[in-house]
FIVEXTI-525284 format. One line per 5 residues: number of its first residue (from 1); for each residue x, y, z of C-alpha. Coordinates in steps of 0.02 Angstrom, whole numbers, plus 50000, padded with zeros to 5 digits. Example, Ala and Ser with C-alpha at 12.3 -4.5 7.8 and 13.67 -1.06 7.14 Angstrom:
BEGIN
1 = 50615,49775,50390 ~ 50684,49947,50357;
***
This chain:
BEGIN
1 = 53886,64007,41299 ~ 53799,64106,41457 ~ 53899,64241,41484 ~ 53854,64258,41266 ~ 53664,64282,41314;
6 = 53714,64401,41460 ~ 53818,64500,41341 ~ 53694,64507,41194 ~ 53537,64530,41317 ~ 53629,64694,41404;
11 = 53657,64735,41203 ~ 53499,64744,41170 ~ 53447,64850,41316 ~ 53536,65000,41208 ~ 53662,65120,41322;
16 = 53509,65230,41363 ~ 53426,65088,41449 ~ 53583,65027,41548 ~ 53617,65202,41592 ~ 53460,65228,41700;
21 = 53472,65047,41771 ~ 53625,65099,41849 ~ 53582,65265,41889 ~ 53415,65178,41974 ~ 53535,65056,42081;
26 = 53644,65218,42145 ~ 53483,65305,42174 ~ 53429,65144,42288 ~ 53586,65131,42369 ~ 53601,65300,42415;
31 = 53414,65313,42478 ~ 53477,65154,42604 ~ 53624,65233,42644 ~ 53524,65398,42692 ~ 53411,65293,42803;
36 = 53533,65192,42907 ~ 53618,65370,42932 ~ 53434,65422,43000 ~ 53430,65285,43117 ~ 53610,65296,43180;
41 = 53587,65486,43198 ~ 53420,65439,43276 ~ 53504,65333,43412 ~ 53648,65436,43453 ~ 53513,65598,43463;
46 = 53405,65488,43596 ~ 53571,65417,43693 ~ 53619,65608,43710 ~ 53479,65706,43751 ~ 53410,65569,43879;
51 = 53591,65582,43962 ~ 53576,65786,43974 ~ 53413,65791,44031 ~ 53438,65669,44164 ~ 53586,65788,44226;
56 = 53505,65955,44172 ~ 53356,65893,44289 ~ 53471,65857,44437 ~ 53553,66014,44426 ~ 53389,66096,44431;
61 = 53327,66021,44579 ~ 53511,66002,44677 ~ 53519,66129,44819 ~ 53681,66157,44758 ~ 53637,66212,44577;
66 = 53497,66321,44547 ~ 53384,66240,44697 ~ 53224,66232,44624 ~ 53170,66065,44767 ~ 52984,66053,44673;
71 = 53003,65887,44589 ~ 52827,65900,44580 ~ 52833,66067,44508 ~ 52963,66033,44380 ~ 52871,65870,44307;
76 = 52701,65978,44308 ~ 52792,66120,44198 ~ 52861,65980,44094 ~ 52692,65947,44049 ~ 52612,66084,44026;
81 = 52758,66144,43913 ~ 52720,66005,43822 ~ 52534,66034,43800 ~ 52551,66215,43753 ~ 52686,66174,43622;
86 = 52597,66026,43549 ~ 52431,66126,43535 ~ 52516,66256,43446 ~ 52629,66166,43338 ~ 52459,66044,43268;
91 = 52307,66183,43297 ~ 52395,66342,43265 ~ 52547,66330,43151 ~ 52489,66174,43097 ~ 52650,66118,43051;
96 = 52622,65934,43097 ~ 52450,65833,43107 ~ 52327,65762,43237 ~ 52274,65574,43192 ~ 52080,65572,43200;
101 = 51972,65442,43285 ~ 52009,65487,43485 ~ 51829,65454,43551 ~ 51765,65495,43743 ~ 51766,65317,43776;
106 = 51959,65272,43721 ~ 52016,65428,43803 ~ 51933,65385,43975 ~ 51972,65204,43970 ~ 52162,65199,43908;
111 = 52237,65392,43882 ~ 52178,65449,44085 ~ 52243,65311,44166 ~ 52415,65285,44057 ~ 52426,65468,44083;
116 = 52412,65474,44268 ~ 52539,65323,44280 ~ 52676,65420,44163 ~ 52639,65585,44281 ~ 52650,65464,44428;
121 = 52831,65396,44373 ~ 52909,65569,44319 ~ 52861,65648,44492 ~ 52934,65493,44583 ~ 53088,65484,44487;
126 = 53124,65668,44509 ~ 53091,65667,44671 ~ 53226,65531,44688 ~ 53345,65625,44633 ~ 53335,65742,44775;
131 = 53390,65602,44897 ~ 53516,65508,44790 ~ 53642,65510,44666 ~ 53598,65527,44479 ~ 53732,65333,44451;
136 = 53630,65263,44608 ~ 53471,65322,44531 ~ 53514,65227,44357 ~ 53570,65063,44445 ~ 53402,65048,44539;
141 = 53330,65078,44361 ~ 53392,64906,44313 ~ 53267,64810,44399 ~ 53134,64881,44287 ~ 53109,64715,44200;
146 = 53058,64611,44348 ~ 52930,64736,44410 ~ 52853,64712,44224 ~ 52871,64556,44226 ~ 52806,64514,44409;
151 = 52651,64640,44367 ~ 52632,64529,44191 ~ 52629,64348,44268 ~ 52491,64433,44378 ~ 52389,64499,44255;
156 = 52406,64346,44139 ~ 52512,64431,44002 ~ 52673,64348,44044 ~ 52723,64160,44077 ~ 52843,64104,44218;
161 = 52956,64006,44159 ~ 53134,63925,44240 ~ 53235,64040,44110 ~ 53126,64205,44125 ~ 53148,64151,44334;
166 = 53340,64143,44319 ~ 53358,64319,44227 ~ 53243,64407,44357 ~ 53354,64337,44490 ~ 53508,64379,44416;
171 = 53448,64553,44371 ~ 53390,64561,44576 ~ 53539,64504,44648 ~ 53653,64637,44550 ~ 53557,64788,44589;
176 = 53558,64700,44773 ~ 53743,64713,44748 ~ 53760,64881,44697 ~ 53625,64944,44827 ~ 53765,64862,44949;
181 = 53918,64939,44879 ~ 53816,65131,44876 ~ 53926,65221,45012 ~ 53775,65344,45061 ~ 53615,65258,45005;
186 = 53466,65357,45068 ~ 53327,65238,45084 ~ 53195,65370,45078 ~ 53247,65420,44902 ~ 53246,65240,44861;
191 = 53070,65224,44905 ~ 53039,65361,44795 ~ 53145,65260,44659 ~ 53053,65111,44672 ~ 52901,65181,44671;
196 = 52931,65278,44507 ~ 52999,65094,44434 ~ 52820,65022,44490 ~ 52720,65174,44406 ~ 52803,65142,44251;
201 = 52788,64958,44235 ~ 52603,64996,44260 ~ 52603,65091,44129 ~ 52672,64982,44005 ~ 52546,64852,44085;
206 = 52399,64970,44040 ~ 52466,64998,43888 ~ 52481,64840,43811 ~ 52290,64782,43907 ~ 52205,64937,43867;
211 = 52281,64959,43672 ~ 52254,64791,43633 ~ 52088,64794,43684 ~ 52054,64955,43600 ~ 52173,64940,43464;
216 = 52207,65108,43466 ~ 52349,65171,43339 ~ 52421,65341,43349 ~ 52591,65420,43286 ~ 52687,65503,43424;
221 = 52645,65677,43404 ~ 52460,65631,43423 ~ 52510,65528,43581 ~ 52583,65682,43668 ~ 52427,65790,43595;
226 = 52324,65684,43697 ~ 52427,65636,43863 ~ 52501,65787,43900 ~ 52337,65876,43952 ~ 52300,65729,44043;
231 = 52469,65709,44150 ~ 52476,65901,44186 ~ 52296,65876,44257 ~ 52341,65721,44368 ~ 52505,65823,44430;
236 = 52407,65985,44442 ~ 52298,65912,44602 ~ 52420,65839,44720 ~ 52553,66002,44673 ~ 52400,66119,44753;
241 = 52415,66040,44914 ~ 52612,65996,44917 ~ 52699,66120,44846 ~ 52597,66284,44770 ~ 52619,66375,44926;
246 = 52799,66329,44975 ~ 52848,66403,44778 ~ 52745,66591,44805 ~ 52914,66631,44880 ~ 53042,66558,44765;
251 = 53119,66649,44635 ~ 53106,66594,44460 ~ 53234,66554,44338 ~ 53134,66562,44193 ~ 53244,66532,44063;
256 = 53332,66371,44150 ~ 53160,66305,44173 ~ 53109,66331,43994 ~ 53257,66288,43926 ~ 53233,66122,44032;
261 = 53056,66106,43965 ~ 53099,66118,43799 ~ 53252,65972,43821 ~ 53108,65862,43885 ~ 53002,65894,43727;
266 = 53137,65863,43616 ~ 53179,65692,43736 ~ 53002,65629,43698 ~ 53013,65664,43516 ~ 53191,65593,43497;
271 = 53107,65414,43600 ~ 52969,65419,43444 ~ 53091,65462,43317 ~ 53216,65298,43398 ~ 53040,65191,43387;
276 = 52998,65243,43217 ~ 53148,65216,43150 ~ 53207,65056,43231 ~ 53102,64920,43362 ~ 53095,64907,43540;
281 = 53230,64819,43560 ~ 53361,64931,43492 ~ 53301,65083,43594 ~ 53321,64961,43751 ~ 53502,64916,43695;
286 = 53512,65096,43660 ~ 53452,65149,43834 ~ 53558,65016,43941 ~ 53733,65111,43845 ~ 53651,65275,43890;
291 = 53638,65216,44069 ~ 53821,65162,44088 ~ 53871,65309,44006 ~ 53753,65423,44162 ~ 53829,65308,44279;
296 = 54019,65340,44230 ~ 53986,65536,44179 ~ 53915,65575,44344 ~ 54060,65516,44427 ~ 54157,65644,44333;
301 = 54011,65788,44358 ~ 53947,65790,44554 ~ 54069,65773,44686 ~ 53937,65666,44797 ~ 53953,65536,44663;
306 = 54064,65388,44756 ~ 54069,65249,44645 ~ 54132,65103,44711 ~ 54190,64926,44647 ~ 54046,64833,44733;
311 = 53935,64953,44647 ~ 54015,64934,44476 ~ 54016,64756,44496 ~ 53833,64725,44543 ~ 53786,64851,44423;
316 = 53880,64746,44277 ~ 53779,64582,44346 ~ 53607,64692,44326 ~ 53655,64746,44162 ~ 53703,64584,44111;
321 = 53537,64516,44163 ~ 53452,64656,44071 ~ 53557,64577,43902 ~ 53489,64430,43939 ~ 53312,64495,43949;
326 = 53320,64587,43806 ~ 53370,64453,43696 ~ 53245,64352,43777 ~ 53092,64470,43755 ~ 53079,64474,43591;
331 = 53044,64288,43549 ~ 52890,64293,43666 ~ 52805,64441,43582 ~ 52826,64638,43604 ~ 52725,64760,43693;
336 = 52582,64851,43595 ~ 52605,65037,43616 ~ 52505,65192,43562 ~ 52621,65241,43434 ~ 52580,65205,43257;
341 = 52714,65122,43151 ~ 52761,65143,42973 ~ 52754,65009,42835 ~ 52923,64968,42848 ~ 52914,64942,43034;
346 = 52755,64877,43028 ~ 52852,64681,43087 ~ 52921,64783,43253 ~ 52830,64823,43411 ~ 52881,64968,43502;
351 = 52871,64945,43687 ~ 52848,65107,43751 ~ 52852,65279,43688 ~ 52966,65343,43834;
***
């Protein structure tokens, strides 16, 4: 009886109506398929660009390759290039739109501190490449959740628990084992890398504190438009005293440095694309996969990279701890960022734009 009713109901719709319903269903399926394709493509793009940018920076800074041993100058170039390109795209060619609502108070209390920490992170991280291999630098970065958690506890954003303490201990132990297995460890490079990690942790903490207080929501291009000049100015002041006189005698590879800066800009946009299409957890998992790719590929590209069994064993332990952290963190609330979310992703909280 039910089948008969269904048959007559469908028959009453008429062939044209049925055809329209089938077309709508196929269109929806195609849209969902295309949306999933965009998500996977954005994640793959992020992994490729992030990995290539790490190798590119190492290649530029290495004394055996381009020999541009000025990490502060390189980072300043990246931020200046990003500032100019954002201005051209938004104000001159107007292919992108800047969200309104930025005030002097918000810029001084939110954008400047976050931009300064971001500049410090890039500067110290690039400087570490002068002393450490790419693989070992990536291994040290696995301790980032520990730094963020400790600072979060200090300012009241995180709550100490036995489970989180165990996770942090696993990550720390894994990094220590990986460091013990490093054959050519340079403690100056370790200090620079740890300084970059602390700066990045401070940036994330500041973003959560200041953004929650101010309620700022900016799209990715607006974020780059406002933050890049601030970061460039923060880098320019120490550059005058530390590297400007040394760079006067250096023969610039304009094409290489321009391409390197363009890759950095593209990487930042890819991070924003992943955040807008997926979630913070997705980009963290993609970052873990990317780190493994960088560690293994660097052993093939750079002769100075010598991976040991202890290296890989310790790094595997650390990554297991990071995976546990990524699985536990969303249940306790995600960090808020300056990046606005689209309605379809309004229930997802990205943890940072870079």
